[in-house]
C-alpha positions in Angstrom: 37.9 90.3 39.8 38.0 86.9 41.7 36.2 84.0 40.2 34.2 81.0 41.5 33.0 78.3 39.0 31.7 74.8 38.8 30.9 74.7 42.6 28.0 73.7 44.9 27.1 75.6 48.0 24.4 75.1 50.7 23.3 76.3 54.0 23.2 79.9 55.3 25.0 82.8 53.6 27.9 81.0 51.9 29.0 84.0 49.9 27.8 86.7 52.2 29.2 90.2 51.6 31.3 89.2 48.6 32.9 91.9 46.5 34.2 92.0 42.9 33.3 88.4 42.2 32.4 86.4 39.1 30.3 83.4 39.8 29.7 80.9 37.0 28.0 77.5 36.8 27.4 77.4 40.6 24.4 75.6 42.3 23.2 77.2 45.5 21.2 74.4 47.3 18.6 74.8 50.0 19.4 77.5 52.5 18.9 81.2 52.9 20.7 84.4 51.7 23.4 82.7 49.7 24.7 85.9 48.1 23.4 88.6 50.4 24.9 92.1 50.9 27.2 91.8 47.9 28.7 94.4 45.5 30.0 94.2 41.9 29.0 90.7 41.0 28.7 88.8 37.7 26.5 85.8 38.1 26.2 83.5 35.1 24.6 80.1 34.4 23.8 79.5 38.1 21.0 77.6 39.8 19.3 79.0 42.9 17.3 76.5 45.1 17.1 78.4 48.4 15.3 81.5 49.7 16.4 85.1 49.5 19.7 84.5 47.6 20.3 88.0 46.2 19.1 90.5 48.8 20.7 93.9 49.4 23.2 93.7 46.4 24.5 96.6 44.4 25.8 96.6 40.8 25.0 93.0 39.8 24.8 91.3 36.4 22.7 88.0 36.3 22.7 86.0 33.1 21.4 82.6 32.1 20.4 81.7 35.6 17.6 79.4 36.9 15.6 80.3 40.0 13.7 77.2 41.2 10.5 77.0 43.2 12.5 77.1 46.4 14.1 80.4 45.5 11.1 82.5 46.5 11.5 86.2 47.2 14.9 85.8 45.6 15.9 89.5 44.9 14.9 92.3 47.3 16.3 95.6 48.3 19.0 95.7 45.6 20.1 98.4 43.2 21.6 98.6 39.7 20.9 95.1 38.6 20.9 93.8 35.0 19.2 90.4 34.5 18.9 88.6 31.1 18.1 85.1 29.7 16.9 83.8 33.1 14.1 81.5 34.0 12.2 82.1 37.2 9.6 79.6 38.6 9.5 81.2 42.1 7.0 83.9 43.2 7.6 87.3 44.8 10.7 88.3 42.8 11.9 91.9 43.2 10.9 94.2 46.0 12.1 97.7 46.8 14.6 97.8 43.9 16.3 100.8 42.3 17.6 100.5 38.8 16.5 97.1 37.4 16.9 96.0 33.8 15.3 92.8 32.6 15.8 91.3 29.1 14.6 88.0 27.7 13.5 86.6 31.0 10.7 84.1 31.6 8.7 84.0 34.8 6.3 81.1 35.2 5.0 82.1 38.7 4.8 85.9 38.9 2.6 86.1 42.0 3.4 89.4 43.8 6.4 90.1 41.6 7.9 93.6 41.1 6.6 95.5 44.1 7.7 99.0 45.0 10.5 99.1 42.4 11.8 102.3 40.8 13.6 102.7 37.5 12.6 99.5 35.8 13.4 98.7 32.1 12.0 95.5 30.5 12.5 94.0 27.0 11.1 90.7 25.6 9.9 89.3 29.0 7.0 87.0 29.8 5.2 86.8 33.1 2.7 84.0 33.8 0.4 83.5 36.8 1.0 87.2 37.4 -1.2 88.3 40.4 -0.5 91.8 41.7 2.5 92.3 39.5 4.2 95.8 39.3 2.4 97.0 42.4 3.4 100.6 43.2 6.2 100.5 40.7 7.4 103.9 39.3 9.4 105.0 36.3 8.8 101.8 34.2 9.7 101.4 30.5 8.6 98.2 28.8 9.0 96.8 25.3 7.4 93.6 24.1 6.3 92.2 27.4 3.6 89.6 27.9 1.7 89.6 31.2 -1.0 86.9 32.0 -2.8 87.2 35.4 -4.7 89.7 37.5 -4.3 93.1 39.1 -1.3 94.3 37.1 0.2 97.8 37.6 -2.0 98.8 40.5 -0.9 102.2 42.0 1.9 102.3 39.4 3.4 105.7 38.4 5.1 107.0 35.3 4.8 103.9 33.1 5.5 103.6 29.3 4.7 100.4 27.5 5.2 99.5 23.8 4.2 96.5 21.6 3.0 94.3 24.4 0.2 91.9 25.4 -1.4 92.5 28.8 -4.1 89.9 29.6 -4.9 90.9 33.2 -8.1 91.6 35.0 -8.3 94.9 37.0 -5.1 96.2 35.5 -3.9 99.8 36.0 -6.3 100.5 38.9 -5.4 103.9 40.5 -2.3 104.1 38.3 -1.0 107.6 37.3 0.7 108.9 34.2 0.7 105.8 32.1 1.1 105.7 28.3 0.7 102.4 26.3 1.5 102.2 22.6 0.6 99.5 20.0 -0.5 96.9 22.5 -3.4 94.6 23.4 -5.0 95.1 26.8 -7.6 92.6 27.8 -9.4 91.8 31.1 -12.4 93.1 33.0 -12.4 96.6 34.5 -9.3 98.0 32.9 -7.9 101.2 34.3 -10.6 102.1 36.9 -9.8 105.1 39.1 -6.6 105.9 37.2 -5.3 109.3 36.2 -3.6 110.5 33.0 -4.0 107.1 31.2 -3.1 107.4 27.4 -3.6 104.5 25.0 -2.2 104.9 21.4 -3.2 102.4 18.7 -4.2 99.8 21.3 -6.8 97.1 21.2 -9.0 96.9 24.3 -11.0 93.9 25.4 -13.1 93.0 28.4 -16.2 94.3 30.1 -16.5 97.8 31.6 -13.2 99.2 30.6 -11.8 102.6 31.5 -14.3 103.8 34.0 -13.8 106.5 36.7 -10.7 107.8 34.9 -9.4 111.4 35.1 -7.5 112.5 32.0 -8.2 109.5 29.8 -6.9 109.7 26.2 -7.4 107.1 23.4 -5.8 107.7 20.0 -6.8 105.5 17.1 -7.7 102.5 19.3 -10.0 99.6 18.6 -12.4 97.9 21.0 -13.4 94.2 21.2 -17.1 93.3 21.0 -17.0 92.3 24.7 -15.7 95.8 25.8 -19.1 97.0 26.8 -20.3 99.7 29.2 -17.1 101.7 28.6 -16.1 105.0 30.0 -18.6 105.3 32.9 -17.9 108.5 34.8 -14.7 109.1 33.0 -13.2 112.4 31.6 -12.2 111.1 28.1 -10.8 112.2 24.8 -11.1 109.3 22.4 -10.8 108.4 18.7 -11.8 104.8 18.1 -11.7 102.8 14.9 -14.6 100.5 14.3 -17.6 99.8 16.4 -18.0 100.3 20.2 -20.4 97.9 21.8 -21.7 100.3 24.4 -20.7 103.6 26.1 -22.3 104.4 29.5 -22.5 107.8 31.2 -19.1 109.4 30.4 -18.7 112.4 32.6 -17.0 114.8 30.1 -14.9 115.1 27.0 -15.3 113.9 23.4 -15.6 110.3 22.0 -15.5 109.7 18.3 -16.0 106.2 16.9 -17.0 104.8 13.5 -20.2 103.4 15.1 -21.9 102.4 18.4 -24.2 99.5 19.1 -25.6 101.4 22.2 -25.1 104.7 24.0 -26.4 104.8 27.5 -27.1 108.2 29.0 -29.4 107.9 32.0 -30.4 109.6 35.3 -27.2 108.4 37.0 -24.8 110.4 34.8 -22.4 112.6 36.8 -21.9 116.4 36.3 -21.0 118.0 34.1 -22.4 115.2 31.9 -21.5 117.0 28.7 -19.3 114.5 26.9 -19.8 114.8 23.1 -20.3 111.4 21.4 -20.2 111.3 17.6 
């Protein structure tokens, strides 16, 4: 494997179509597509300042790198990438990726990050300013992630999340086949129009959660006092520890909680309207 280290590059495509290359402590200044269409790369301790640096790459390891504000849309259309210990302050990272593993990475501007990616594994990652993150992603496994923003995991498919904090309004809208364990999920309108959403030992906060859901399962979950008007028009099987502020017009299923402040069953309930609440 050839090696480049302690160098500075600028302009367009300085390392275009490189193969079998180790790149260490290199700064890529303003320009576009610095390391595009490459294969078998090890990229360590580098700084990326220009747009689109790692597009269309295959079998890439990225460690300890810094993606500045100028490195927007840095990694698209790539496959088999492992990224760890990196800091990203540029938006729109990761589009149309296959096989992406992220560990101990910090994203300060996660706007429109992780769209249409398949086979994503995450561990100990933090995403701030995360608007529309994980849009249409599939086959996602996440451990100990922290997401702060809005509209996370919309249209996502086959997602498994453990020990995480998700503070995001309108999360999991129209998502399919999602299971979340031992996590906190907060934000208004969680999970609307989703299908096969399962929450195990999770804490739920925010108004009107989990409405219009098909195949909703809650196992030993807790609900914040502001999680009111829950389960409207949902098909739900739920065991909830503690008090539920209010349940409104669940469509079918069975909800068991220690107590309820209010149960609303009115003329707007949808058929079959036979949910058991005890």
